[in-house]
N, C-alpha and C positions, 0 to 999 in steps of 0.2 A: 646484440641479441635482445629480442623483445621480451618483456616481462609480462606475466599475466596481470590483469588489473587487480588492484588491491581489494576491490569490493565486487568481485565477479559473482556468477551464479552459485559456485560452490560455497563461497563465503556467506552469501545470503541464506543458503539452505542450512549451513551450520549454525548461523546466528539464530535462525528461526527455531531450529531444534533446541538450542540452549534456552531460548525464551520459553518454549513449551515445557522443558524439563523444570525450569525455575518456577513456572506457574504451577506445575503439578506438585512440586515440593511445598509451595505456599498453600495450596488448596488440595490436599491429598484425598479428602472425602469426595469432593466434586469430581476430581480426575478419575477416581475409582468408579464412581457412578457412571460417568460417561463411557469409560472403557468397557465396563461389564455390560452396559446397555448395548453398546455397539456389537460386542462379541455375541451377546444373546440374540440380537437381531439377525446376525449372520448365521448363527446356529439354527435359528428357527426356520430360516429359508433353505439352508443347504446341508445342515449336518444332522439335525434332530431325527428325521425320518430314517435315513440309512443306518445311523448309529443304533437306534432302537431296534430295528430289524436284525442287525448283526448280533446285538447282545441277546435278543430273544432266542436266536438260533444257537448261540455258542455257550451261554451260561446255563448249565443244566446240572442235575445231580447234586453232589456234595457242595460244589461251589455255590449253587443256588441256595442250598440250605445255610451255608456260611453267611452269605450276604443277607439272608432273611433274618438271621439272628442279629447281625450288626445293625440293620436298619431299625430294629425295635428300640435301639438306644436313642433314636431321634424323636420318640414319642414325648409329647410335652408333659404328660403326667409325671414321668420320672423326675424331671427337672423342677416342676412345681413342688413336688414332695420334698426334694432336696432343699429348695429355697425356703419353704415354710418351716421345715424341720430345723434348719440352721438358724432361722430368724427366731423361732420359738425357744431354742436352746440359749441363744444369746440373751433373750428377755429373761429367761429363768435365772441365768447367771447374774444379770444385773440386780435382780431382786435379792439374791443371796450374797451379793458383794459386801465385803467387810471394810472396804476403804473407797474413797472417792476416786482414786486412780484406777482401781480395778473396775469400778462401776463405769467410768468413762471409757475404758478399753472395750468392755462388752457392749456399751452403747454404740460405739463406732463400728464394731463388728456387725451389730444388728442393722445399722444403717447401710452397710455394704450389701448385706443380703436383701435389704429392702430395694436397693438399686437393682440388684440382680432380678428380683421379681418384677419390678417395673419394666425393665428392658424386655423380659420374657413376654409379659402381657402386652406391652405396647407394640412390639414387632409382630406378635401373633395376631393382634387385631388388624394391623395393616395388611398382612398376608391374607387373612380371611376375607377382608373387603375386596382385595384385588382378585382373589380366586373366583369369587362369585360374580364380580362385575365383569371380568374378562371372559370367564367360562370356557377356557381352553379344554378341548377334549383330551382325555388321557390316552396313553399308548394302547390301551386295551381296544379302543375303537379302530386303531390302525391294524392290530393283529387280527381282529375278528371280521371287520367289514372294510378294511383298506380305506378308512375314513380319518381325515384329520380336519382340524378347523376350530371354530369357536361357537359357543352357544351362550351369549352373554345373559346374565341374570337368570340362569337356569336353576340355580340352587340345587344342583345335582352333583354328588360326589364324583361321578364319572366325567363331569365337565368342570372340574376344579383342579386342573393340572398346573396352572401357572399363577404364581410361583410355587415352589415346593415348600410346604409347611415343615416337613422334617428337616430340610436343609436350613431353613430359617431358625428353627428351634435349636438345633445342635450348634449352629455358629453363634447365635446370640449367647447361648450358655457358655460355650468355650471361650468366646472373646471376653465375656465378663469374668470368667475364672482366670483368664490370663492377666487381666487387670488386678484381680484380687490376690492371685498367687503367681506372680510373674516368674518365679524360678522354675515352675513346672510347665512353661509354655510349650516345649516340644511334645509332651504327652497330649496337651489340649489340642494342638494343631493336628497331630496324627489322628486323634479321635474324630475331630471335625471333618477331615478329609475322607476318612473311612465311611462315616455315616452318610455324608452328603453323596459320596460316590455310590453307596449302596442303593440309592434311589434309582440310579441308572441300571445297576446290575440286576435288581429285582423287577426292572422294566415297568415301573409305575409312574415314571416321570421322564421327560425329555431333558437333554443337556441344558437347554436354555432355562427350563424351570428350576433346575438345581442351581445354576449360576445366579439367577435373580433372587432366589430364596436365600442363598448364602450371603449375597450382598446386603439384603435387607437386615439379616441378623447381625452382621458385622457392623454396618453403619449405625443401626439402632443401639447396639451396645456401646459404641464409642460415644454417641451423642448423650446417652444416659449417664455414662461415666463422667463426661465433661459437666453435665448438669449437676451431678452429685458433688463434684469437687467445687463447683461454683457456690454451692450451698454450704461449703465447709465440711462436707462428709469425706473423711479419708477412706477412699474405696479400697485401697490396698490393705490386705490383712496379713499375708505372708511376707517373708523376707524378700528384699529386692534381688534382682539377677546378679 
């Protein structure tokens, strides 16, 4: 009886798959960027338009109102206020500290919130530059004039769809909060998914906008957390998982 070759096509395909998985484990941020970029490109070509039209027709009434409330949680002002308030409170507690240990603890908390604000501002700047450089038309043009496309450097809110700023904001905030308070990660993930999804349901963004905005927020938060730890800032505040 003949036996299959030890290094046949199936083995080579399996070996390649394992190498790709090993590479992804070693470079998860790069792998995530590549995958989300690929999926966003596919969505832009084949999914964005029909999905936006379907949601525009189906999401009405109370559901529309619900998602409109949820989407407001992605407004940057809320998270900047939280970050500055927490940072200010930590500074005040440092001033009133009665021992070096307490002072150091509040100093570290203040540094964690500083990292939070840096991540929020840094990713926000990246998204703002991309929005106006790319100039993708928002879904409103599709609904009113059956028009899609790009108007680079238009500096018009109606041509600033890609990537989604609300998705970036909520995911950079939630990722930083997961680093700072890891025990509560399920709540943060849930809120991130809801707010990012709301941009689709209120039909102000396409799927690819939301995916790329979320990616920028998550990657930015991870990079800032790594930077802070490299400087000796203990970013985690709450108890570990």
